[in-house]
C-alpha positions in Angstrom: -37.6 -27.6 26.2 -37.8 -25.1 23.3 -35.6 -22.7 25.3 -32.9 -25.3 25.8 -32.9 -26.3 22.1 -32.6 -22.7 21.0 -29.9 -21.9 23.5 -31.8 -18.9 24.9 -31.4 -17.9 28.5 -34.4 -19.3 30.4 -36.9 -17.3 32.5 -36.6 -14.0 30.6 -39.6 -11.8 30.8 -41.1 -10.2 27.6 -39.7 -6.8 28.7 -36.2 -8.3 29.2 -36.3 -10.0 25.8 -37.3 -6.6 24.3 -34.3 -5.0 26.0 -32.0 -7.7 24.5 -33.4 -7.1 21.0 -33.1 -3.3 21.5 -29.5 -3.4 22.5 -28.3 -5.6 19.6 -25.9 -3.8 17.3 -27.2 -3.3 13.8 -26.5 -6.1 11.3 -23.9 -5.5 8.6 -26.8 -5.5 6.1 -28.4 -2.6 7.9 -25.2 -0.6 7.9 -24.8 -1.4 4.2 -28.3 -0.1 3.4 -27.8 3.1 5.5 -24.6 4.0 3.7 -26.0 2.9 0.3 -29.0 5.3 0.8 -26.6 8.1 1.8 -24.6 7.5 -1.3 -27.7 7.4 -3.5 -28.8 10.8 -2.1 -25.3 12.3 -2.8 -25.5 11.0 -6.4 -28.8 12.8 -6.9 -27.5 16.2 -5.7 -27.0 19.0 -8.3 -23.5 19.9 -9.5 -23.7 23.3 -7.9 -24.7 21.9 -4.5 -21.9 19.3 -4.6 -19.3 21.8 -5.7 -20.0 24.5 -3.0 -20.1 21.8 -0.3 -16.8 20.3 -1.6 -15.2 23.7 -1.8 -16.2 24.5 1.8 -14.8 21.1 2.8 -11.5 21.9 1.1 -11.2 25.2 3.0 -12.2 23.5 6.2 -9.6 20.8 5.8 -7.0 23.5 6.1 -7.7 23.3 9.9 -5.7 20.1 9.9 -2.6 21.8 8.6 -3.2 24.8 10.8 -3.6 22.8 14.0 -0.6 20.6 13.3 1.6 23.6 12.5 0.5 25.5 15.6 1.1 22.4 17.8 4.5 21.6 16.3 5.7 25.2 16.6 4.7 25.3 20.3 5.9 21.9 21.4 9.6 21.0 22.1 11.4 19.4 19.2 11.7 15.7 19.2 9.9 12.7 17.8 8.1 11.9 21.0 6.1 15.2 20.8 4.7 14.0 17.5 2.3 11.9 19.5 0.7 15.1 20.8 1.0 17.2 17.6 -0.7 14.5 15.5 -4.0 15.3 17.3 -4.1 18.5 15.1 -4.6 16.3 12.0 -8.1 15.4 13.4 -9.3 19.0 13.4 -10.2 19.3 9.7 -11.9 15.8 9.5 -14.0 16.6 12.6 -15.2 19.9 11.2 -15.9 18.5 7.7 -17.7 15.3 8.7 -19.7 16.8 11.6 -20.9 19.7 9.3 -21.7 17.2 6.6 -19.6 18.8 3.9 -18.5 16.8 0.8 -15.2 15.0 1.3 -13.8 13.0 -1.6 -12.5 10.0 0.4 -15.8 9.5 2.1 -17.4 9.2 -1.3 -15.1 6.3 -2.3 -17.4 4.2 -0.1 -20.8 5.9 0.1 -21.2 6.6 -3.6 -19.7 3.3 -4.7 -22.2 1.0 -2.8 -25.2 2.1 -5.0 -23.2 1.2 -8.1 -22.2 -2.2 -6.7 -25.9 -2.9 -5.8 -27.0 -1.8 -9.3 -24.1 -1.7 -11.7 -25.5 0.2 -14.7 -23.8 2.6 -17.0 -26.1 5.4 -15.7 -25.0 4.8 -12.1 -21.3 4.6 -13.2 -21.7 8.0 -14.9 -23.3 9.5 -11.8 -20.4 8.2 -9.7 -17.8 9.8 -12.0 -19.8 13.0 -12.1 -19.8 13.1 -8.2 -16.2 12.2 -7.9 -15.0 14.8 -10.4 -17.1 17.7 -8.9 -16.2 16.8 -5.3 -12.5 16.2 -6.0 -12.2 19.5 -7.9 -14.0 21.4 -5.2 -11.9 19.8 -2.4 -8.6 20.6 -4.2 -9.6 24.2 -5.0 -10.4 24.7 -1.4 -7.2 23.3 0.0 -5.0 25.1 -2.6 -6.7 28.4 -1.7 -6.3 27.9 2.0 -2.6 27.0 1.7 -2.0 30.0 -0.5 -3.7 32.3 2.0 -1.9 30.8 5.0 1.4 31.4 3.3 0.9 34.9 1.9 -1.2 36.7 4.4 0.5 37.9 7.7 -1.4 35.5 9.9 1.2 33.3 11.6 4.5 33.9 13.3 7.7 32.8 11.6 8.0 29.7 13.8 4.6 28.5 12.7 5.3 29.2 9.0 8.4 27.1 9.4 6.4 24.3 10.9 4.0 24.3 7.9 7.0 23.9 5.6 8.3 21.0 7.7 5.0 19.2 7.5 5.0 19.4 3.7 8.7 18.3 3.5 7.8 15.3 5.7 5.1 14.2 3.2 7.5 14.6 0.2 10.1 12.3 1.8 7.9 9.5 0.3 8.5 8.5 -3.3 5.6 7.8 -5.7 5.3 4.1 -4.7 5.2 5.0 -1.0 2.5 7.7 -1.6 0.4 5.1 -3.4 0.9 2.3 -0.8 0.2 4.7 2.1 -2.8 6.1 0.2 -4.3 2.6 0.0 -4.2 2.3 3.8 -5.6 5.8 4.3 -8.5 5.2 1.9 -9.3 1.9 3.7 -9.2 3.6 7.1 -11.6 6.4 6.0 -13.9 3.8 4.6 -13.8 1.9 7.9 -14.6 5.1 9.7 -17.6 5.8 7.4 -18.8 2.2 8.0 -18.5 2.4 11.8 -20.3 5.7 12.3 -23.9 4.6 11.6 -23.7 1.9 14.3 -22.4 4.3 16.9 -23.7 7.8 16.2 -23.3 8.8 19.8 -19.6 8.1 19.6 -19.2 9.7 16.1 -16.7 12.3 17.3 -14.5 9.7 19.0 -14.5 7.4 16.0 -13.4 10.3 13.7 -10.6 11.2 16.2 -9.4 7.6 16.6 -9.2 6.8 12.9 -7.7 10.2 11.8 -5.2 10.3 14.7 -3.9 6.8 13.7 -3.6 8.1 10.1 -1.4 11.0 11.3 0.8 8.8 13.5 1.3 6.4 10.5 2.0 9.3 8.1 -0.5 7.8 5.7 -1.2 10.0 2.7 -4.6 11.6 2.1 -5.3 13.5 -1.2 -7.2 16.4 0.4 -5.2 17.1 3.6 -2.0 16.3 1.7 -2.8 18.8 -1.0 -2.9 21.6 1.7 0.4 20.3 3.1 2.3 19.9 -0.2 0.9 22.9 -2.1 2.2 25.1 0.8 5.7 24.0 -0.4 4.8 24.8 -4.0 3.6 28.2 -3.2 6.7 28.8 -1.1 8.9 28.0 -4.1 10.4 24.8 -2.7 8.6 22.3 -5.0 7.6 22.3 -8.7 4.0 21.7 -9.7 5.2 18.6 -11.7 6.4 16.9 -8.5 3.2 17.9 -6.7 1.0 16.1 -9.4 3.3 13.2 -10.3 4.9 12.2 -7.0 2.2 13.2 -4.5 -1.3 13.8 -6.0 -1.6 11.1 -8.7 -0.3 8.2 -6.6 -2.1 9.3 -3.5 -5.4 9.7 -5.3 -5.1 6.3 -6.9 -4.3 4.7 -3.5 -7.2 6.4 -1.7 -9.6 5.2 -4.4 -8.3 1.6 -4.3 -8.3 1.5 -0.5 -11.8 2.9 -0.1 -13.6 1.6 -3.2 -12.0 -1.5 -4.6 -10.9 -3.1 -1.2 -13.3 -2.0 1.6 -16.4 -1.3 -0.4 -16.0 -4.4 -2.6 -15.4 -6.8 0.3 -18.2 -5.2 2.4 -20.6 -5.6 -0.5 -19.5 -9.2 -1.1 -20.2 -9.9 2.6 -23.7 -8.6 2.4 -24.5 -10.4 -0.9 -23.3 -13.7 0.7 -25.5 -13.1 3.8 -28.6 -12.3 1.8 -28.2 -15.3 -0.5 -28.0 -17.8 2.4 -31.7 -17.7 3.3 -32.7 -18.2 -0.3 -30.4 -21.2 -0.6 -31.7 -22.6 2.7 -35.3 -22.2 1.5 -34.5 -24.2 -1.6 
């Protein structure tokens, strides 16, 4: 009788019911708490630890530009082959996230949830401290790797040309397009960060899926894009003014809005609504 009222499948043994419970995906509140704790730990790290990790991440993100350039230079020309070459975009993200280096766009979600849970001036100050250090470290790393890739005799002329074409493709966007595509990119990275704790065993495939779609859609990302566009600057094809005003500024704003003010805010509002329901029911 009780089984029928509750809608549960009848005649399950205790062991089978345990298996059902064990195989349930974690509730959204659990994912929220995992990411919030990760963000709180990042906010507590020293400036030196954050900076060196962020610098390493910036250097590592150069793998995305390198992989895309190598694939583009070795594949036949044509839009259809972009489907294959876009896999190169995943390389930097895979290396950075799996090695747990500091990537700015990850922090637009992880570091924001503690502030939304406890919005104090101290927490806001910790957030801007983290963002500033990580962003500076990431950009320094990507600028350095782009400079080295251009000026050292590492790649053949065909690959160097492919690097330039990648940067030119990014700069086909005007400032408003950089901003709009940056919102989508920030939202996609936040989605990836939210998904990973529930499927750690599929972490690599989640990263590949999300970042591959970002590459196919030509969505702008402040860290990868800095390597791509600064290569043009160092090659003398683009002034620094255009780098900052057309690419970096609008893309950064879009990434923050997509990751923090859209995904993080909505996700936090969902958890707040869920946790308030039991209290209202009890009353």
